[in-house]
PASEBA-1860 file (N, C-alpha, C; in nm, 3 decimals):
! residues 113
1> MLFVKIHK> 12.885/1.658/18.438/12.832/1.791/18.432/12.923/1.881/18.347 ~ 13.052/1.854/18.351/13.147/1.932/18.274/13.116/1.923/18.124 ~ 13.087/1.802/18.077/13.058/1.785/17.935/12.929/1.856/17.895 ~ 12.830/1.855/17.983/12.706/1.926/17.956/12.735/2.075/17.941 ~ 12.816/2.128/18.030/12.852/2.270/18.023/12.927/2.302/17.894 ~ 13.022/2.217/17.859/13.097/2.238/17.735/13.004/2.233/17.614 ~ 12.913/2.137/17.612/12.818/2.127/17.501/12.729/2.250/17.492 ~ 12.687/2.302/17.606/12.603/2.423/17.604/12.682/2.541/17.549
9> INGTVTLA> 12.805/2.554/17.590/12.889/2.664/17.542/12.910/2.652/17.392 ~ 12.935/2.530/17.344/12.961/2.508/17.202/12.835/2.498/17.117 ~ 12.720/2.492/17.180/12.595/2.479/17.105/12.572/2.341/17.049 ~ 12.628/2.239/17.113/12.613/2.101/17.065/12.544/2.014/17.169 ~ 12.436/2.064/17.224/12.364/1.993/17.330/12.301/1.866/17.272 ~ 12.324/1.755/17.342/12.269/1.627/17.300/12.146/1.592/17.383 ~ 12.079/1.487/17.345/11.965/1.440/17.422/12.010/1.400/17.563 ~ 12.126/1.337/17.573/12.179/1.298/17.704/12.204/1.422/17.792
17> DAMFDLRS> 12.250/1.531/17.731/12.273/1.654/17.806/12.141/1.707/17.863 ~ 12.039/1.709/17.779/11.908/1.757/17.823/11.852/1.668/17.934 ~ 11.874/1.538/17.921/11.826/1.445/18.023/11.904/1.462/18.153 ~ 12.034/1.492/18.144/12.114/1.518/18.264/12.059/1.638/18.339 ~ 12.026/1.744/18.265/11.969/1.864/18.327/11.838/1.833/18.399 ~ 11.753/1.751/18.336/11.625/1.717/18.400/11.649/1.637/18.528 ~ 11.736/1.539/18.521/11.762/1.457/18.640/11.815/1.545/18.753 ~ 11.904/1.636/18.721/11.959/1.728/18.821/11.849/1.816/18.881
25> SVRMVISM> 11.761/1.865/18.797/11.653/1.952/18.843/11.553/1.875/18.930 ~ 11.523/1.753/18.891/11.432/1.669/18.970/11.493/1.640/19.107 ~ 11.620/1.613/19.109/11.687/1.589/19.238/11.680/1.712/19.328 ~ 11.691/1.832/19.268/11.679/1.955/19.345/11.538/1.966/19.404 ~ 11.438/1.936/19.326/11.299/1.942/19.374/11.281/1.844/19.490 ~ 11.336/1.726/19.477/11.322/1.626/19.582/11.393/1.672/19.709 ~ 11.510/1.732/19.694/11.581/1.785/19.811/11.498/1.894/19.879 ~ 11.435/1.978/19.799/11.348/2.083/19.855/11.231/2.020/19.930
33> AQAGNWSG> 11.174/1.916/19.872/11.060/1.849/19.935/11.102/1.786/20.068 ~ 11.219/1.722/20.068/11.266/1.659/20.192/11.292/1.763/20.300 ~ 11.328/1.884/20.259/11.351/1.993/20.355/11.222/2.064/20.393 ~ 11.113/2.027/20.328/10.985/2.091/20.357/10.969/2.227/20.291 ~ 11.050/2.255/20.192/11.044/2.382/20.119/10.942/2.369/20.006 ~ 10.815/2.370/20.042/10.709/2.346/19.943/10.695/2.463/19.845 ~ 10.724/2.583/19.890/10.723/2.697/19.799/10.829/2.678/19.690 ~ 10.948/2.634/19.730/11.054/2.607/19.634/11.017/2.494/19.540
41> VDTHINQC> 10.954/2.390/19.594/10.909/2.278/19.512/10.812/2.327/19.405 ~ 10.712/2.401/19.448/10.609/2.447/19.355/10.665/2.539/19.248 ~ 10.767/2.617/19.284/10.830/2.706/19.187/10.923/2.629/19.093 ~ 11.004/2.543/19.150/11.106/2.472/19.071/11.047/2.364/18.981 ~ 10.929/2.317/19.015/10.868/2.212/18.934/10.839/2.261/18.792 ~ 10.819/2.392/18.778/10.799/2.450/18.645/10.924/2.438/18.560 ~ 11.040/2.448/18.623/11.164/2.431/18.549/11.175/2.288/18.499 ~ 11.137/2.192/18.582/11.138/2.051/18.539/11.047/2.032/18.419
49> ESLVQAIK> 10.932/2.093/18.426/10.835/2.084/18.316/10.896/2.139/18.187 ~ 10.964/2.251/18.197/11.031/2.311/18.080/11.140/2.219/18.025 ~ 11.211/2.153/18.113/11.317/2.062/18.070/11.260/1.939/17.999 ~ 11.146/1.890/18.046/11.080/1.779/17.977/11.041/1.822/17.836 ~ 10.989/1.942/17.824/10.952/1.994/17.691/11.076/2.012/17.603 ~ 11.188/2.051/17.662/11.312/2.065/17.586/11.359/1.930/17.533 ~ 11.342/1.827/17.613/11.377/1.691/17.569/11.289/1.650/17.452 ~ 11.161/1.678/17.463/11.070/1.646/17.353/11.106/1.723/17.227
57> THSKHAKV> 11.138/1.851/17.241/11.175/1.933/17.126/11.304/1.879/17.063 ~ 11.400/1.844/17.146/11.527/1.790/17.096/11.502/1.664/17.016 ~ 11.414/1.579/17.063/11.389/1.452/16.994/11.314/1.474/16.864 ~ 11.234/1.579/16.854/11.160/1.606/16.731/11.253/1.651/16.619 ~ 11.368/1.709/16.656/11.465/1.749/16.554/11.535/1.629/16.494 ~ 11.526/1.517/16.562/11.584/1.392/16.511/11.475/1.314/16.439 ~ 11.426/1.369/16.330/11.309/1.314/16.260/11.325/1.167/16.224 ~ 11.444/1.127/16.185/11.465/0.990/16.143/11.491/0.898/16.262
65> DTAKQDVA> 11.539/0.953/16.371/11.579/0.874/16.486/11.459/0.850/16.579 ~ 11.387/0.743/16.551/11.269/0.712/16.633/11.309/0.669/16.774 ~ 11.432/0.621/16.792/11.477/0.583/16.926/11.479/0.704/17.018 ~ 11.523/0.820/16.967/11.525/0.941/17.049/11.382/0.986/17.079 ~ 11.294/0.970/16.985/11.154/1.007/17.008/11.092/0.915/17.112 ~ 11.127/0.787/17.108/11.078/0.692/17.208/11.129/0.728/17.347 ~ 11.256/0.767/17.355/11.315/0.808/17.482/11.240/0.928/17.537 ~ 11.216/1.028/17.454/11.146/1.149/17.497/11.005/1.115/17.546
73> NKVEILWN> 10.937/1.025/17.477/10.803/0.985/17.520/10.806/0.913/17.655 ~ 10.905/0.827/17.675/10.918/0.756/17.803/10.948/0.854/17.916 ~ 11.035/0.952/17.888/11.069/1.053/17.989/10.944/1.132/18.026 ~ 10.866/1.169/17.928/10.744/1.245/17.955/10.646/1.163/18.040 ~ 10.633/1.037/18.010/10.544/0.950/18.088/10.592/0.941/18.234 ~ 10.723/0.919/18.251/10.778/0.911/18.387/10.755/1.041/18.463 ~ 10.777/1.153/18.396/10.758/1.283/18.460/10.611/1.303/18.497 ~ 10.521/1.267/18.408/10.379/1.285/18.434/10.330/1.196/18.548
81> ELKPIVLS> 10.402/1.087/18.576/10.369/1.004/18.691/10.425/1.064/18.820 ~ 10.544/1.123/18.813/10.608/1.178/18.932/10.551/1.313/18.974 ~ 10.519/1.396/18.878/10.477/1.535/18.908/10.361/1.543/19.008 ~ 10.250/1.469/18.989/10.142/1.481/19.087/10.180/1.429/19.226 ~ 10.271/1.333/19.229/10.318/1.282/19.358/10.392/1.393/19.432 ~ 10.479/1.463/19.360/10.554/1.572/19.422/10.460/1.684/19.464 ~ 10.366/1.716/19.379/10.272/1.824/19.411/10.178/1.790/19.526 ~ 10.171/1.662/19.563/10.087/1.621/19.677/10.147/1.666/19.810
89> HDKKAIQQ> 10.277/1.696/19.810/10.349/1.738/19.930/10.352/1.630/20.038 ~ 10.338/1.506/19.997/10.344/1.390/20.087/10.485/1.333/20.081 ~ 10.564/1.357/20.186/10.704/1.319/20.185/10.726/1.170/20.163 ~ 10.643/1.086/20.223/10.660/0.941/20.205/10.631/0.900/20.062 ~ 10.524/0.954/20.005/10.489/0.922/19.867/10.598/0.973/19.771 ~ 10.651/1.090/19.801/10.757/1.147/19.717/10.881/1.059/19.723 ~ 10.917/1.014/19.841/11.035/0.927/19.856/11.020/0.802/19.772 ~ 10.904/0.740/19.775/10.881/0.619/19.694/10.875/0.655/19.545
97> GIKTFLTQ> 10.810/0.765/19.514/10.797/0.808/19.375/10.931/0.836/19.310 ~ 11.023/0.899/19.384/11.154/0.932/19.327/11.236/0.805/19.305 ~ 11.221/0.708/19.394/11.293/0.581/19.374/11.249/0.515/19.244 ~ 11.120/0.510/19.223/11.066/0.452/19.101/11.110/0.532/18.979 ~ 11.097/0.663/18.989/11.135/0.751/18.878/11.282/0.732/18.840 ~ 11.371/0.742/18.939/11.514/0.735/18.908/11.556/0.597/18.857 ~ 11.496/0.493/18.909/11.529/0.358/18.860/11.497/0.347/18.711 ~ 11.379/0.388/18.673/11.338/0.379/18.533/11.409/0.484/18.447
105> YNEIYFQV> 11.424/0.604/18.501/11.488/0.713/18.427/11.634/0.680/18.396 ~ 11.705/0.628/18.496/11.846/0.595/18.475/11.865/0.488/18.369 ~ 11.773/0.392/18.363/11.780/0.290/18.257/11.770/0.357/18.120 ~ 11.678/0.448/18.106/11.660/0.518/17.979/11.780/0.607/17.951 ~ 11.826/0.677/18.052/11.936/0.772/18.037/12.062/0.700/17.987 ~ 12.094/0.586/18.045/12.216/0.516/18.006/12.207/0.459/17.865 ~ 12.087/0.446/17.811/12.071/0.401/17.673/12.112/0.509/17.573 ~ 12.102/0.636/17.612/12.133/0.745/17.519/12.273/0.801/17.536
113> L> 12.346/0.753/17.636/12.483/0.803/17.655/12.572/0.759/17.541
END
């Protein structure tokens, strides 16, 4: 997290930094869901959506780097699978959905580090 903060201050945010922010935000949403804070979930999910768009925007600036564009597309697909599960407010489904999301997301994330 320290490196993400330093990169933000210096204006050198990488794709990995943007992905770190999304993972952190998704974990916050899941914690809210586990606590039954559905109002917080519904509000915070918009931040996750914005972070997914930021990842896509970041990858578009890397016109030649198709690997970054592929990563952004995979992240968007994973998010689009998780979002309706979270919005269902079904704690059991969310628990399973986050396991699947994080397993696949972490594989992608470690490729861009």
